[in-house]
N, C-alpha and C positions, 0 to 999 in steps of 0.2 A: 489331689483328692485320693488317689490310690495309695500314695506314700502315707498319708495321714491314717487311712483305714488300716493299712498293714501295721502301723505303729500301735494304734489303739487295740486292735484285735490281738496282737502279740502280747500286750500287757495284761489282757483280761483272761487269757486261757492258760492252762497248766502246761500245755505242749505247743509252744509257739512255732516250732519247726514243722508242725503238721497242719498248719493253717494254709490252705490253698485259696488264692483269690483270683478269680477271672472276671472279665467284664465284657459286656455286650454294648456296643455303641450304636445309636441310631440318630438321625438328625434331631438335635435338641434334647436328647436324653441319654443317660448312661445307667446301666443296671449292673451292679456288682454282685457276684455269687461267691459266697464264702463256704468252703468245705473244711470240716475239722473233725476231730474225734467226737463220738457221741457223748462222752463224758464232759466235753467242753461246751457243748451247745447250751445247756442251761445257764452257764456263766455269761454267755453273750446275750441270751434272751432276758435274763434277770427276773426279779420278782414282778409278776404281773406284766411282763413285757416292757418294763420301764427302761432297761438298759438298751435294748435294741431300738426302741423308739427314740431315745436320746441320740444314739448313733446315726439313725436315719435323718433326724433333724439337723445335726451338725453337718452331715454329708450333703444334704440338700442345700443348706445355707452356703456351703463352699461352692457347690455347683452353680448356684444362682449368680455368683460373681463372674462366672464364665458364660452366662446366658444359657445354662443347661438345667435339666431336672435330673436328679439322681435317686436311686433306690438301692437298698441292700437286701438281698435274699440269702437265707441260710439253706444250704444244700445238705441233705442227710444221706 
């Protein structure tokens, strides 16, 4: 899951070297926190939040294969 998220985020932003991904795990759930340049945040969120919603959906689908729930949060 984490490798997938790093790959996709790196392709969406202008400065992929400045994307920092951390995660918090609890029983049955994983929350990923993505920090990046302020100028790259709108590229991740997308128009009307469609891009980040799609990322969350794909991430959660991948997590369900492992019996987990996953979420993605943007840290500013």
